[in-house]
C-alpha positions as CSV (number, residue, x, y, z in Angstrom):
1,M,-8.1,9.1,18.9
2,S,-5.0,7.1,19.4
3,C,-2.0,7.1,17.1
4,T,-2.7,3.5,16.1
5,V,-6.3,4.4,15.0
6,E,-5.0,7.3,12.9
7,E,-2.3,5.2,11.3
8,R,-4.9,2.5,10.4
9,K,-7.2,5.1,8.9
10,R,-4.4,6.6,6.8
11,V,-3.5,3.1,5.4
12,R,-7.1,2.3,4.7
13,R,-7.7,5.6,2.9
14,A,-4.6,5.0,0.7
15,A,-5.7,1.5,0.0
16,R,-9.1,2.7,-1.2
17,A,-7.6,5.4,-3.3
18,I,-5.2,3.0,-5.0
19,Q,-8.0,0.6,-5.8
20,E,-9.8,3.5,-7.5
21,E,-6.7,4.8,-9.4
22,V,-5.1,1.7,-10.9
23,A,-5.9,-1.9,-11.9
24,T,-5.3,-4.1,-8.9
25,E,-5.3,-7.8,-8.3
26,S,-5.6,-7.3,-4.5
27,V,-5.1,-4.6,-1.9
28,D,-4.9,-5.5,1.8
29,V,-4.4,-3.6,5.0
30,L,-2.3,-5.5,7.5
31,A,-2.2,-4.9,11.2
32,P,1.3,-4.6,12.8
33,S,0.9,-8.1,14.3
34,A,0.3,-9.6,10.8
35,S,2.9,-7.6,9.0
36,Q,6.5,-8.5,8.5
37,Y,7.4,-4.8,9.0
38,N,5.7,-4.7,12.5
39,A,3.7,-1.6,11.4
40,W,0.4,-0.9,9.7
41,T,1.0,-2.0,6.1
42,L,-0.6,-1.5,2.8
43,D,0.0,-4.6,0.6
44,A,-1.1,-4.4,-3.0
45,V,-0.7,-6.4,-6.2
46,L,-1.0,-4.2,-9.3
47,R,-2.0,-5.6,-12.7
48,D,-0.2,-4.7,-15.9
49,A,2.3,-2.4,-14.2
50,E,6.0,-2.0,-14.9
51,G,7.2,-0.5,-11.7
52,V,5.1,1.5,-9.3
53,P,2.8,3.9,-11.2
54,P,2.9,7.7,-10.3
55,E,-0.7,7.5,-9.1
56,V,0.2,5.0,-6.5
57,L,3.3,6.9,-5.4
58,R,1.1,10.0,-5.0
59,E,-1.4,8.3,-2.8
60,L,1.4,6.8,-0.6
61,A,3.0,10.2,-0.3
62,L,-0.4,11.9,0.6
63,A,-1.0,9.3,3.3
64,G,2.6,9.7,4.6
65,L,3.4,6.0,3.9
66,T,6.9,4.6,3.3
67,L,7.4,2.4,0.2
68,Q,9.1,-0.9,1.1
69,P,11.3,-2.7,-1.5
70,T,9.4,-5.7,-3.0
71,P,10.1,-7.8,-6.1
72,S,7.7,-7.8,-9.1
73,Q,6.5,-11.0,-10.6
74,A,5.7,-11.3,-14.4
75,E,2.9,-8.9,-15.2
76,Y,2.2,-8.0,-11.6
77,Q,3.9,-5.4,-9.4
78,H,3.9,-6.0,-5.7
79,V,3.7,-2.8,-3.5
80,A,4.2,-2.7,0.2
81,A,4.1,0.5,2.2
82,T,4.1,1.2,5.9
83,V,3.2,4.0,8.3
């Protein structure tokens, strides 16, 4: 398997795990060509969260993803992480 396939799988696994762990408004996996970071990207909007919950940080760490700085909006927390 190529590096790109493995990276995509890691991001998708983390996206599924986050959807199971916390209340989300949306969770997307973006290909490098569609991401502002030019890398496989997990893009999530969490409901009723102040900051990034420990459960989300754990899943990102297990997948080896890097948390990117993003602003929160009202009752939503935006999370972006890249391979």
